[in-house]
N, C-alpha and C positions, 0 to 999 in steps of 0.2 A: 502454703507451708503450715504445718501443724504447730500448735502451741507447745505440745510435748509429744513424746513418742507414743503415748497411749491413745492419741486421737489424731490419726493421720487421715488426710483426704487428698484426692487427686482426681484427675479427669480420666475416666475409663470409657472408651468407645464414644467420646464426645460428651459424656455426661459427668458432672461433678459428683463424686461419690465419697462417702466415708469408707475407709479401708477396714475390712474385717480381718483378713489375713492375707499374707503374701507368700508366694512360693509354696503352695500347697498341692498335694497330689490330686489325681482325679477323684479318688474315693473320698477324700476330705472335702473336696469341692462339692461333690454330690450331697454329702451330709449337711454341710453348711447351707447350701442352696435350698434343700428341702426344709430345714429347720427355720431359716429366715423367712421363706415364703409362707410357711405355716403361720408365722407371727406377723404377717401382713407387710413385709418389707419388699420393696422392689430390688431384686438382686441383679448385679452386673458382674459377669465373669469374663476375664480376658486372660490370654496366655501371658505368662510372665516372660520378660525378655531373657534370652540366654545369658549366662554368666560370662563376663569378659575373660578372655583367655590371656594368660601371661605371655609376653613376647618370648619366643624361643630363639636359641642360637641356631645358626645354620648348621646342618649336619655335616660331619666330616665325609670326605670322599669314600665311597664304598660302604658307608654305614647303612644299616637297615633302618628304614623310617617306619616307626610304629604308628598305627592309627590312634588318634586321640579318642578316648571313650566318649560316646554320645551322652550329653547330659539329659537327665530325665525331663519330661515335659511337666512343667508346673504352671499353676494358675494364680491369679490375683482375684480375690473375691471382695466385692464392695457392695454397698447399698446406697440408694439414691437419697436417703435421709441423712444429710451431712451432720446431723446432731447425734447420730448413732455412735455409741462407744461400746465395744464388746465387754469391757470390764464393768462399766456401769450397768449394762444390760444383765450380766450374770449375777453380780452381787446385789443389784437392786431388785432382783427377782422379777424382771420384766419379760422374760422369755418363757414360753410353755412348750411342752412336748405335745405330740398328737393325742396322748392319753390325758392331757390337761394338767400334768404335774409341772412344777417349777423346774427349770433347767438348772442343774447344779454345775459346779466347776468340773467335777469328774465326768459328768455326761457331756459337757461341752468339749472336753479334751478326749472324748471317746474312750475313757478308761472304764466306764460303766455303760451298759446298754439300757438301763432303766434309771431314771432320775429318782434317787432315794433321798427325800427331803422331809422325812417325818419329824426329825429332831433338829431344831435350829442349831447352827454351829456354836452359838454362845452358850447353849445349854448342854452340849455334848461333853460329858465328863471323861471320855475315853482317853 
């Protein structure tokens, strides 16, 4: 059990892991996997369990039964270093891109394709 919600860990594929993100898409999984491996972390990815369905009432006689939508396939991404905390890694400037730049929050969230970190946040007057 985690001390707080920002530092979760659990067993993935029989290995105790710090959880990076849960319920992420395949594209996000690929991005995180590449970034974390570049930074020398051992990454473990498992399929997230499907969401629990709410119990439904029995259909009335003669009613058309609709197919339930298929939930998207999502993944849980973890690293074997149980001391890893994504928030500390980003704001502590511990992660680098393949170009050698510091990973910013916008880059981590995939809002930017290049990590722009020339001006420290505390000096930004914008």
